[in-house]
Every structure is written in structure tokens, then in C-alpha cells.
NUGU-176002 format. One record per residue (C-alpha): residue number from 1; residue in one letter; chain; x, y, z. Coordinates in nm, 4 decimals. Example, Ala and Ser with C-alpha at 12.3 -4.5 7.8 and 13.67 -1.06 7.14 Angstrom:
2
nr  rest  kette  xx  yy  zz
1  A  A  1.2300  -0.4500  0.7800
2  S  A  1.3670  -0.1060  0.7140
***
This chain:
491
nr  rest  kette  xx  yy  zz
1  M  A  7.1749  4.2541  16.9899
2  K  A  7.2156  4.3690  16.6316
3  R  A  7.5654  4.3142  16.4882
4  Y  A  7.6836  4.5457  16.2107
5  Q  A  7.9564  4.4744  15.9608
6  L  A  8.1911  4.7149  15.7856
7  F  A  8.0720  4.8450  15.4512
8  I  A  8.3544  4.8363  15.1986
9  D  A  8.3277  4.8159  14.8218
10  N  A  7.9552  4.7722  14.8433
11  E  A  7.9922  4.4595  15.0487
12  W  A  7.9190  4.3861  15.4233
13  V  A  8.2459  4.2420  15.5697
14  D  A  8.3725  4.1434  15.9121
15  P  A  8.6530  4.3468  16.0659
16  H  A  9.0053  4.2046  16.0020
17  S  A  9.0565  4.2057  16.3809
18  G  A  8.7477  3.9806  16.4341
19  A  A  8.6451  4.2095  16.7153
20  W  A  8.3284  4.4130  16.7833
21  F  A  8.2398  4.6589  17.0466
22  E  A  7.9073  4.7637  17.2062
23  T  A  7.7206  5.0855  17.1556
24  D  A  7.4749  5.1815  17.4195
25  D  A  7.1458  5.3762  17.4443
26  P  A  7.2182  5.7022  17.6372
27  F  A  6.8786  5.6849  17.7945
28  T  A  6.8707  5.3345  17.9176
29  G  A  7.2528  5.2914  17.9487
30  E  A  7.2143  4.9520  17.7958
31  P  A  7.4038  4.8300  17.4919
32  W  A  7.1756  4.7685  17.1862
33  A  A  7.4191  4.6994  16.8970
34  E  A  7.7699  4.5738  16.8228
35  I  A  8.0019  4.7809  16.6038
36  P  A  8.2968  4.6391  16.4179
37  R  A  8.6379  4.7319  16.5482
38  A  A  8.8372  4.8144  16.2355
39  D  A  9.2159  4.8151  16.2207
40  P  A  9.4764  4.9501  15.9622
41  T  A  9.4093  4.6521  15.7307
42  D  A  9.0395  4.7506  15.6983
43  A  A  9.1431  5.1218  15.6478
44  D  A  9.3688  5.0199  15.3684
45  R  A  9.0974  4.8027  15.2056
46  A  A  8.8342  5.0779  15.2240
47  V  A  9.0740  5.3396  15.0692
48  R  A  9.1885  5.1048  14.7951
49  A  A  8.8165  5.0399  14.7123
50  A  A  8.7471  5.4137  14.6885
51  E  A  9.0578  5.4580  14.4718
52  K  A  8.9457  5.1827  14.2347
53  A  A  8.6015  5.3420  14.2023
54  L  A  8.7653  5.6651  14.0920
55  E  A  8.9196  5.4712  13.8005
56  G  A  8.6143  5.2709  13.7243
57  P  A  8.2408  5.3143  13.6743
58  W  A  8.2188  5.6235  13.8943
59  S  A  8.4597  5.8190  13.6699
60  T  A  8.2771  5.7188  13.3584
61  L  A  7.9413  5.8584  13.4668
62  S  A  7.8625  6.1999  13.3438
63  A  A  7.7979  6.4778  13.5953
64  S  A  7.4330  6.4600  13.5254
65  E  A  7.4281  6.0845  13.5894
66  R  A  7.6100  6.1399  13.9274
67  G  A  7.3495  6.4059  14.0095
68  M  A  7.0617  6.1730  13.9364
69  L  A  7.2106  5.9037  14.1789
70  M  A  7.2202  6.1708  14.4403
71  Y  A  6.8595  6.2585  14.3719
72  K  A  6.7677  5.8923  14.4222
73  L  A  6.9591  5.8779  14.7441
74  G  A  6.7787  6.1896  14.8697
75  A  A  6.4432  6.0328  14.7891
76  L  A  6.5315  5.7191  14.9797
77  I  A  6.6373  5.9199  15.2748
78  E  A  6.3051  6.0960  15.2723
79  R  A  6.1358  5.7635  15.2511
80  D  A  6.3246  5.6115  15.5403
81  A  A  6.3588  5.9275  15.7491
82  E  A  6.1680  5.7865  16.0446
83  H  A  6.3817  5.4729  16.0574
84  L  A  6.7078  5.6601  16.0221
85  A  A  6.5926  5.8997  16.3017
86  T  A  6.5041  5.6095  16.5356
87  I  A  6.8626  5.4625  16.4897
88  E  A  7.0320  5.7984  16.5366
89  S  A  6.8227  5.8993  16.8320
90  R  A  6.8740  5.5640  16.9983
91  D  A  7.2469  5.5897  16.9507
92  N  A  7.3019  5.9613  17.0585
93  G  A  7.0063  6.0404  17.2806
94  K  A  6.8843  6.3531  17.0925
95  L  A  6.5124  6.4076  17.0912
96  F  A  6.3426  6.1932  16.8246
97  R  A  6.1342  6.4749  16.6915
98  D  A  6.4390  6.6933  16.6351
99  V  A  6.6350  6.4138  16.4770
100  L  A  6.3457  6.3307  16.2452
101  G  A  6.3352  6.6896  16.1310
102  Q  A  6.7083  6.6681  16.0545
103  M  A  6.6684  6.3421  15.8476
104  K  A  6.3987  6.4996  15.6430
105  Y  A  6.5977  6.8141  15.5784
106  M  A  6.9097  6.6040  15.5081
107  A  A  6.7573  6.4748  15.1955
108  K  A  6.7498  6.8262  15.0555
109  Y  A  7.1292  6.8436  15.0623
110  Y  A  7.1396  6.5575  14.8134
111  Y  A  6.8797  6.7263  14.5939
112  Y  A  7.0706  7.0592  14.5955
113  F  A  7.4184  6.9217  14.5403
114  G  A  7.2810  6.6550  14.2967
115  G  A  7.1459  6.9485  14.0976
116  L  A  7.4725  7.1312  14.1064
117  A  A  7.6754  6.8296  13.9788
118  D  A  7.6468  6.9319  13.6050
119  K  A  7.6702  7.3025  13.6730
120  I  A  8.0289  7.3348  13.7905
121  Q  A  8.1817  7.5251  13.5123
122  G  A  8.5337  7.5992  13.4182
123  A  A  8.6551  7.9218  13.2517
124  V  A  8.8247  8.0469  12.9381
125  V  A  9.1114  8.2963  13.0316
126  P  A  9.1946  8.5822  12.7978
127  I  A  9.5626  8.5013  12.8207
128  D  A  9.8314  8.7510  12.7384
129  K  A  10.0242  8.5119  12.5060
130  P  A  9.9417  8.5165  12.1280
131  G  A  9.8623  8.1862  11.9750
132  I  A  9.7602  8.0279  12.3117
133  F  A  9.4135  7.9157  12.4184
134  N  A  9.3949  7.8754  12.7948
135  F  A  9.1137  7.7286  12.9964
136  I  A  9.0532  7.6163  13.3531
137  R  A  8.8878  7.2897  13.4428
138  Y  A  8.7864  7.1497  13.7844
139  E  A  8.8563  6.7927  13.8639
140  P  A  8.7747  6.5882  14.1784
141  M  A  9.0539  6.5603  14.4266
142  G  A  9.0209  6.1841  14.4804
143  V  A  8.9377  5.9869  14.7953
144  V  A  8.7711  6.2063  15.0680
145  L  A  8.7939  6.0940  15.4288
146  S  A  8.5018  6.2113  15.6422
147  I  A  8.5361  6.2005  16.0166
148  T  A  8.2452  6.3005  16.2222
149  P  A  8.1628  6.3380  16.6010
150  W  A  7.8860  6.1689  16.8063
151  N  A  7.6361  6.4576  16.8344
152  S  A  7.4927  6.4567  16.4737
153  S  A  7.6534  6.1676  16.2927
154  L  A  7.4333  6.1660  15.9699
155  P  A  7.3826  6.5360  15.9182
156  L  A  7.7376  6.6224  15.9707
157  T  A  7.8547  6.3456  15.7363
158  T  A  7.6068  6.4754  15.4792
159  W  A  7.7520  6.8239  15.5055
160  K  A  8.0826  6.6697  15.3789
161  M  A  7.9623  6.3978  15.1588
162  A  A  7.7009  6.5754  14.9443
163  P  A  7.9458  6.8378  14.7968
164  A  A  8.2270  6.5837  14.7691
165  L  A  8.0046  6.3530  14.5669
166  C  A  7.8815  6.6422  14.3559
167  A  A  8.2507  6.7193  14.2715
168  G  A  8.3060  6.3502  14.1708
169  N  A  8.5070  6.2244  14.4598
170  T  A  8.4682  5.8973  14.6476
171  I  A  8.4188  5.8679  15.0194
172  V  A  8.5442  5.6842  15.3190
173  C  A  8.3515  5.7567  15.6345
174  K  A  8.4813  5.7105  15.9881
175  P  A  8.2057  5.8094  16.2384
176  S  A  8.2486  5.8455  16.6181
177  E  A  8.2845  5.5129  16.7948
178  F  A  7.9915  5.6277  17.0064
179  T  A  7.7429  5.6804  16.7184
180  S  A  7.8312  5.4590  16.4211
181  A  A  7.5054  5.2610  16.3609
182  S  A  7.3188  5.5223  16.1543
183  L  A  7.6021  5.5315  15.8886
184  F  A  7.5596  5.1590  15.8287
185  E  A  7.1850  5.2189  15.7766
186  L  A  7.2669  5.5033  15.5326
187  A  A  7.5052  5.2581  15.3390
188  K  A  7.2051  5.0401  15.2623
189  L  A  7.0458  5.3278  15.0780
190  F  A  7.3558  5.3923  14.8693
191  V  A  7.3264  5.0349  14.7470
192  E  A  6.9606  5.0671  14.6780
193  A  A  7.0163  5.3952  14.4885
194  G  A  7.2547  5.2180  14.2553
195  F  A  7.5888  5.3902  14.3362
196  P  A  7.8865  5.1984  14.1855
197  R  A  8.1029  4.9888  14.4072
198  G  A  8.3525  5.1638  14.6264
199  V  A  8.2041  5.5141  14.6033
200  F  A  8.0911  5.5093  14.9623
201  N  A  8.2571  5.3069  15.2326
202  V  A  8.2132  5.2962  15.6194
203  V  A  8.4873  5.1832  15.8649
204  T  A  8.4284  5.2158  16.2411
205  G  A  8.6408  5.1830  16.5526
206  F  A  8.8683  5.3907  16.7735
207  G  A  9.0956  5.6749  16.6686
208  P  A  9.4375  5.5176  16.7477
209  E  A  9.3409  5.2020  16.5734
210  I  A  9.1676  5.3166  16.2522
211  G  A  9.1498  5.6995  16.2498
212  A  A  9.5225  5.7605  16.2377
213  S  A  9.5695  5.4972  15.9673
214  L  A  9.3031  5.6647  15.7540
215  V  A  9.4481  6.0099  15.8020
216  S  A  9.7921  5.9032  15.7091
217  H  A  9.6917  5.6707  15.4215
218  P  A  9.8656  5.7847  15.0979
219  G  A  9.5505  5.7107  14.9068
220  V  A  9.3480  5.9796  15.0930
221  A  A  9.3535  6.3140  14.9086
222  R  A  9.1267  6.5200  15.1215
223  I  A  9.0166  6.5099  15.4920
224  A  A  8.6931  6.6692  15.6176
225  F  A  8.6724  6.6703  15.9894
226  T  A  8.4194  6.7890  16.2486
227  G  A  8.5004  6.7595  16.6160
228  G  A  8.6958  6.9091  16.9082
229  D  A  8.9769  7.1543  16.8531
230  E  A  9.2335  6.9316  17.0195
231  A  A  9.1616  6.6351  16.7844
232  G  A  9.1516  6.8807  16.4917
233  R  A  9.4949  7.0024  16.5679
234  K  A  9.6323  6.6429  16.5629
235  I  A  9.4640  6.5619  16.2321
236  Y  A  9.6036  6.8911  16.0871
237  A  A  9.9455  6.8034  16.1961
238  A  A  9.9237  6.4508  16.0593
239  A  A  9.7797  6.5634  15.7307
240  A  A  10.0669  6.8226  15.6980
241  Q  A  10.3206  6.5430  15.6800
242  H  A  10.1638  6.4408  15.3416
243  L  A  10.0448  6.7836  15.2423
244  K  A  9.6784  6.6606  15.2358
245  R  A  9.4028  6.9051  15.1791
246  V  A  9.2083  6.9515  15.5003
247  S  A  8.8916  7.1249  15.6345
248  L  A  8.8211  7.1390  16.0021
249  E  A  8.4968  7.2363  16.1638
250  L  A  8.5922  7.2648  16.5336
251  G  A  8.4497  7.3981  16.8559
252  G  A  8.2768  7.7166  16.9557
253  K  A  8.1866  7.9317  17.2502
254  S  A  7.9396  8.1573  17.0661
255  P  A  7.8251  8.4905  17.2074
256  N  A  7.4380  8.5463  17.1906
257  I  A  7.4150  8.9183  17.2426
258  V  A  7.0870  9.0873  17.3560
259  F  A  7.0551  9.4630  17.3414
260  D  A  6.7928  9.6643  17.5250
261  D  A  6.6132  9.7638  17.2134
262  A  A  6.5477  9.4041  17.1098
263  D  A  6.2020  9.2326  17.1001
264  L  A  6.2596  9.0590  17.4288
265  D  A  6.0043  8.7848  17.3887
266  Q  A  6.1884  8.6739  17.0733
267  A  A  6.5233  8.7153  17.2392
268  V  A  6.4272  8.4962  17.5344
269  N  A  6.3152  8.2237  17.2930
270  G  A  6.6319  8.2646  17.0932
271  V  A  6.8528  8.2387  17.3960
272  I  A  6.6736  7.9287  17.5291
273  S  A  6.6877  7.7559  17.1794
274  G  A  7.0474  7.8698  17.1315
275  I  A  7.1881  7.6841  17.4276
276  F  A  6.9346  7.4038  17.5065
277  S  A  6.8572  7.2687  17.1713
278  A  A  7.0194  6.9279  17.1262
279  T  A  7.0768  6.9350  17.5046
280  G  A  7.3585  7.1939  17.4361
281  Q  A  7.5630  6.9302  17.2559
282  T  A  7.6252  7.1362  16.9480
283  C  A  7.9214  7.3378  16.8178
284  V  A  7.7102  7.6500  16.7560
285  A  A  7.5458  7.6591  17.0998
286  G  A  7.4955  8.0143  17.2190
287  S  A  7.6611  7.9273  17.5512
288  R  A  7.7654  8.2849  17.6322
289  V  A  7.4734  8.5216  17.6552
290  L  A  7.5728  8.8881  17.6735
291  L  A  7.2898  9.0992  17.8336
292  Q  A  7.2886  9.4812  17.8215
293  E  A  7.2888  9.6055  18.1818
294  S  A  6.9540  9.7805  18.1722
295  I  A  6.7609  9.4533  18.0877
296  H  A  6.9908  9.2080  18.2719
297  D  A  6.7890  9.1293  18.5884
298  A  A  6.4432  9.1005  18.4258
299  F  A  6.5801  8.8988  18.1371
300  V  A  6.7634  8.6568  18.3639
301  E  A  6.4477  8.6022  18.5669
302  R  A  6.2520  8.5047  18.2466
303  V  A  6.5169  8.2728  18.1189
304  A  A  6.5601  8.1052  18.4607
305  K  A  6.1868  8.0477  18.4924
306  L  A  6.1625  7.8900  18.1590
307  T  A  6.4714  7.6704  18.2167
308  R  A  6.3328  7.5418  18.5446
309  A  A  6.0104  7.4404  18.3671
310  A  A  6.1884  7.2359  18.0909
311  K  A  6.0572  6.8793  18.0542
312  V  A  6.3612  6.6459  18.0854
313  G  A  6.3241  6.2842  17.9871
314  N  A  6.3181  6.0000  17.7433
315  P  A  6.4217  6.1344  17.3992
316  L  A  6.1546  5.9026  17.2361
317  D  A  5.8803  6.0748  17.4432
318  P  A  5.7160  6.3574  17.2309
319  A  A  5.6780  6.5542  17.5545
320  S  A  6.0479  6.5640  17.6337
321  E  A  6.2259  6.8912  17.5709
322  I  A  6.5717  6.7927  17.7046
323  G  A  6.7328  6.4532  17.6459
324  P  A  7.0195  6.2620  17.8000
325  I  A  7.3943  6.3362  17.7533
326  T  A  7.5252  6.1089  17.4686
327  T  A  7.8273  5.9648  17.6340
328  K  A  7.9250  5.8954  17.9905
329  P  A  8.2623  6.0838  17.9623
330  Q  A  8.0796  6.3864  17.8422
331  F  A  7.8244  6.3626  18.1174
332  E  A  8.1036  6.3703  18.3680
333  K  A  8.2767  6.6554  18.1841
334  I  A  7.9686  6.8747  18.2086
335  L  A  7.9277  6.8159  18.5820
336  G  A  8.2910  6.8994  18.6257
337  Y  A  8.2349  7.2323  18.4509
338  I  A  7.9418  7.3091  18.6757
339  D  A  8.1659  7.2589  18.9783
340  I  A  8.4398  7.4797  18.8216
341  A  A  8.1875  7.7540  18.7622
342  T  A  8.0663  7.7561  19.1247
343  R  A  8.4256  7.7553  19.2573
344  E  A  8.5127  8.0530  19.0302
345  G  A  8.2300  8.2531  19.1785
346  A  A  7.9499  8.2238  18.9197
347  R  A  7.6005  8.1898  19.0691
348  C  A  7.3636  7.9199  18.9534
349  V  A  7.0082  8.0413  18.9177
350  A  A  6.8637  7.7322  18.7450
351  G  A  6.9547  7.3652  18.7253
352  G  A  7.3031  7.2619  18.8210
353  R  A  7.2431  6.8948  18.9096
354  A  A  7.2478  6.5595  18.7634
355  L  A  6.9006  6.3860  18.7435
356  S  A  6.8320  6.0266  18.8365
357  G  A  6.5425  5.8166  18.9399
358  P  A  6.2104  5.7128  18.7704
359  G  A  6.1793  5.8610  18.4282
360  Y  A  6.5577  5.9253  18.3811
361  G  A  6.6664  5.5880  18.2669
362  A  A  7.0329  5.5304  18.3491
363  G  A  7.0597  5.8711  18.4936
364  R  A  7.2806  6.0241  18.2275
365  F  A  7.0838  6.3581  18.2508
366  V  A  7.2009  6.7050  18.3428
367  E  A  6.9431  6.9646  18.4344
368  P  A  6.9526  7.2702  18.1986
369  T  A  7.1662  7.5138  18.3866
370  V  A  7.1952  7.8904  18.3992
371  F  A  7.4876  8.0808  18.5608
372  V  A  7.5035  8.4525  18.6260
373  D  A  7.7661  8.6802  18.7722
374  V  A  7.9989  8.5313  18.5036
375  T  A  8.2991  8.7251  18.3846
376  N  A  8.4572  8.6573  18.0514
377  D  A  8.7829  8.5347  18.1959
378  M  A  8.6268  8.2384  18.3787
379  R  A  8.6760  7.8949  18.2392
380  I  A  8.3014  7.8544  18.2112
381  A  A  8.3058  8.1482  17.9625
382  Q  A  8.6231  8.0497  17.7777
383  E  A  8.6053  7.6786  17.7364
384  E  A  8.3614  7.4577  17.5413
385  V  A  8.1341  7.2711  17.7856
386  F  A  7.9317  7.1039  17.5159
387  G  A  7.6274  7.0608  17.7260
388  P  A  7.3105  7.2410  17.8550
389  V  A  7.5053  7.5022  18.0557
390  L  A  7.4523  7.8816  17.9992
391  S  A  7.6791  8.1580  18.1118
392  I  A  7.5318  8.5004  18.1348
393  I  A  7.7629  8.8089  18.1156
394  R  A  7.6744  9.1833  18.1465
395  F  A  7.7845  9.4399  17.9043
396  K  A  7.7463  9.8239  17.8806
397  D  A  7.7331  9.9267  17.5214
398  E  A  7.8193  9.8156  17.1636
399  E  A  8.1978  9.8482  17.2063
400  D  A  8.1801  9.6501  17.5339
401  A  A  7.9691  9.3744  17.3639
402  I  A  8.2133  9.3595  17.0716
403  R  A  8.5125  9.3339  17.2981
404  I  A  8.3623  9.0610  17.5128
405  G  A  8.2191  8.8724  17.2149
406  N  A  8.5575  8.8575  17.0347
407  D  A  8.7594  8.7925  17.3463
408  I  A  8.7687  8.4135  17.2877
409  K  A  8.9876  8.1706  17.0896
410  F  A  8.6783  8.0508  16.8995
411  G  A  8.4891  8.2212  16.6112
412  L  A  8.2278  7.9832  16.4887
413  A  A  7.9106  8.1818  16.5378
414  A  A  7.7339  8.4711  16.7125
415  G  A  7.3764  8.5971  16.7626
416  V  A  7.2598  8.9572  16.7927
417  W  A  6.9270  9.0809  16.9092
418  T  A  6.8288  9.4417  16.8267
419  N  A  6.5780  9.6457  16.6392
420  S  A  6.8457  9.8809  16.5210
421  L  A  6.9475  9.8258  16.1517
422  H  A  7.2601  10.0321  16.2040
423  R  A  7.3566  9.8257  16.5118
424  A  A  7.2730  9.4942  16.3379
425  M  A  7.5118  9.6002  16.0524
426  L  A  7.7798  9.7175  16.2851
427  M  A  7.7858  9.4010  16.4895
428  S  A  7.7668  9.1652  16.1856
429  Q  A  8.0862  9.3394  16.0525
430  R  A  8.2860  9.3492  16.3714
431  L  A  8.2151  9.0134  16.5328
432  K  A  8.4771  8.7595  16.4381
433  A  A  8.2555  8.4688  16.3637
434  G  A  8.1939  8.2571  16.0502
435  T  A  7.8126  8.2919  16.1038
436  V  A  7.6213  8.5868  16.2543
437  W  A  7.2532  8.5537  16.3219
438  I  A  7.0415  8.8816  16.3597
439  N  A  6.7256  8.8265  16.5571
440  N  A  6.7360  8.4562  16.5072
441  Y  A  6.9622  8.1770  16.6055
442  R  A  7.0664  7.8221  16.4728
443  S  A  6.9170  7.8850  16.1217
444  S  A  7.1149  7.6751  15.8646
445  S  A  7.0844  7.5920  15.4981
446  F  A  7.2650  7.3846  15.2430
447  T  A  7.2677  7.6923  15.0189
448  T  A  7.5248  7.9072  15.2218
449  P  A  7.8684  7.8382  15.3590
450  F  A  7.9234  7.7461  15.7143
451  G  A  8.2640  7.7406  15.9101
452  G  A  8.4614  7.9248  16.1626
453  F  A  8.7187  8.1997  16.2214
454  K  A  9.0201  8.1603  16.4437
455  Q  A  9.0420  7.8227  16.6216
456  S  A  8.6950  7.7196  16.5197
457  G  A  8.8298  7.5694  16.2003
458  I  A  8.9499  7.5920  15.8399
459  G  A  8.7292  7.5833  15.5262
460  R  A  8.3604  7.6043  15.4574
461  E  A  8.0761  7.3539  15.4207
462  G  A  7.7510  7.4367  15.2299
463  G  A  7.6662  7.6361  14.9236
464  I  A  7.8212  7.6428  14.5854
465  E  A  8.1604  7.7490  14.7309
466  S  A  8.1911  7.4135  14.9157
467  V  A  8.1916  7.2081  14.6011
468  K  A  8.5165  7.3615  14.4788
469  E  A  8.6744  7.2853  14.8223
470  F  A  8.6643  6.9266  14.6996
471  M  A  8.8059  6.9949  14.3501
472  E  A  9.1409  7.0836  14.1959
473  A  A  9.1703  7.3720  13.9454
474  K  A  9.3739  7.2640  13.6426
475  S  A  9.5025  7.5240  13.3965
476  V  A  9.5259  7.3949  13.0389
477  W  A  9.7421  7.5635  12.7651
478  M  A  9.6698  7.4880  12.4031
479  S  A  9.8711  7.6137  12.1044
480  S  A  9.6949  7.7220  11.7982
481  D  A  9.9716  7.8831  11.6030
482  L  A  10.2646  7.9422  11.8496
483  K  A  10.6005  7.8603  11.6972
484  M  A  10.8209  7.6994  11.9567
485  P  A  11.1784  7.8265  11.9340
486  A  A  11.4631  7.5813  11.9068
487  L  A  11.6488  7.5624  12.2280
488  F  A  11.9615  7.4068  12.0658
489  A  A  12.1151  7.5144  11.7506
490  G  A  12.2260  7.1742  11.6397
491  K  A  12.1447  7.0232  11.2987
***
């Protein structure tokens, strides 16, 4: 098996503990690489390397020079997209063709934010004090800690890292212990691109052993986390002890709302894609489909028929449409929710089983599943399953759809399918979600902010706005002819 080392200060080093752990292939269930098991000593070393880089060559580069390094990194990612996709797919079980598309698109984040690096401008303030010149400058916060989950390790790291580097910060990455390998492969490209030592560091291991040490480290100025809401609350509480800046992109239970005037062919495709892309293991999954009563039965029939026909299998097989569940605990959690839904009175019209046997590797597969007769108070409608499980809920009219759509603790995303411009505008205004898709679902871009309302998180990633989330505003006062009065009258 391949054995990785920690990447700290542009060097490959063994973990202080001298221990490694295995990462497995979700399809075969077999371990394929060894990941270093870092401890607080490694955390301290990585943060100190990042701090040193802030005071050294990285800080002496102009914004344009930083941007050019990001351009080089983007080009190397494009060049090695197939290799990176192979590693990521092998580690998390997502369809290779989907991951390959993500890797190619990921390069554009570095082009975009690299181009922004020398365009973050301050401002001159027309101050109300005579003889004073005031201006605002924006400065990097310092060391940014990126913590990412197992479903999309490289893309979600990039969402954080590209604007943070653009702003002049340095990075320490802590990926999920389930999917760490691809971050080490990315580290090789940082070296090849010519980034100074310590700008990018990767430490891996388990939350209690390494994550907590990084979050509480006094050298970390900013934490950018994507993951579950429970872990997010713990990180938020720990960061508050040191008043660290935090952004949290947490869970979702997004409503995908279909009105009877929608293009139903498009809506069916949008519903299927919204929940079953990435095997449902995505925070923006449209896991609650709200159907207007007049189209409910016919729409359900079409969705169930397509769901039953889905090709489930090896993620490296181009014919596969649904891959395995990334981790064994998540596999068991999804099956548990299917049992809960049945006990609560929901009716399964497609899927609902684990799959095993020839073609299913280690058997970590769940059939794409559709439940009807779901009410919004059921656990299957309120809690994030994070798997290929769809709950379908009836609604009467716009007010009913808004009430049900918003009756949830999350507020990450929502979809609306309608041919009425008035209805589209109304729904986009009244749905409490950070992203609202009208007649499409899962569209994303580095050019626009992404984040959640309510318990789906704090802060935004993407777009020009995200760069300033990684910067501090400094107000500078310069006297041109102001006479300072004497405070004391002594001679």
C-alpha cells in the first residue's frame, strides 16, 4: 500500500506519533493507502510553519506575484485532473466522471481568485475632521485553518483556500480522516508551482487528536469549516474561547418545489439530479421534494420509474450512475433512516434496500430510494440523511409551499420549478435559503457567494465577497496640518 507523509513547510515528514491508519476504497472495501496519524505536536509544527511564511517570502510577494502562482497551480490541476480524480474517486467512491468534471472546474477557482489578487482595493474616506486624511486598507488575517468533510475533499478545500490565498493568508488543511489522500497529491502541485515554504500545509488524523489542537491553536486566526451541524457547533464554541473568526458551511434539508405550471420533463430531471447526484452525499441535496397536489401522482410515477432504472455499480465504470456510500458508518446511518421512515408511516415506492453480490464490491451500496406519504414533521423530512433517499411531500398552493419549505432548522438551498415569473420572484424572496435555484438545481460558480441561513452555517464562500471574509479592514488616519492640543499645561 502507498504510505503518505504529512506535508509541513514544503517537506514530507513522518507523524510525531509514528503511527499511520488505513484508508479504504468504498467500492472494494479494501484498504489501499496509509494516512499519517498526526497529534498536537504536528499541529503546532504546521501552524508555526504557516506563521513563519506570513513573515517571510510570502509576505514580500506582490499581490500580482501571488496571483501568478495561483494561475500556475490552476494550470497544474488542469494537467493532472485525471490523476487527482482517480485518487479522490478511489477514496470517496464518487463516480469518476463526476469527480473528473469537478477537478477540471476546480482549476478555474485558482484562475479567478488569482486574477482578483491584485484587484482588492481599499478606499479613501471623506472624513469629517479637518487636516486628516483617512483611508482603509485590507490585510490578510493570518493562518487559515481549513477543515473539510469526506464527500468532496478537494473541491471544498478549494472553495476556502483560493480566496484565502488571494487575500494573502497561509493555509493549514485538515481533511476528513476518511478522504485525505487527494490533499497530499495537491500538495505536490504547490511545490511544483513554486509556492514559498509554509504557505500550504496538510495534517491528517482524527478530530480529538489533531482537529481540536488546530482549532484552539493561538496561531490560527481564521477557521473555515464544512461538515455536519453538530461538529460545526463544537468548532464554533471552541473558536469563541479565543475569539477566532469562523465560517461554517453546515448541513441542509433543501426543498425542491414543483408547481403544476412547470415544465414537468425538466422538473423530473431536476428532482432526480437534485437528490441522486453524488449518491445523495451532498449538503445541497434536494432531499425534500414538494409536489403540488394536482400533479403529485403522475410526477411520483415518473420519478419512481426512473429511480428503479438507475445503474448502480463501480464508480470507475462509465456506465454507473450511482456509486457506493463513502463510509461504513454513513452506510449504516442511511439504512437506519430508511427503517425510521417506514416506521413513521412513509411509503417506499422505489429502492429501500442495501445491495450486495456480484458487481457491488464490498456491498456498501444503498438503492436510490423514494418515499411518498411523507409529512414535514417526520424525521425523514427534518433530519439530514446524506444519502440517496428522497422524501416527497404534497402541498396545495404557494403559501403552503413556503410554509413547508421554511419549516426546517436548515436554510442552505432550495429549488423552484415554475413558468410563472411572478411566482419565481415571490418564492425566491420568501424562501429562507442562501441559494435559490429557479428551473435548475445544483448550479454553482466561483463567481457568486454560497452559504446558508439559519443552522446551515455562517459566512459565504465564492465571489468577490468571499475574499474580504479572509481579510481585516484597517482604518489609517494621517495628519496633514492638524495641530494637536496640549493635554497638560506644564512647561
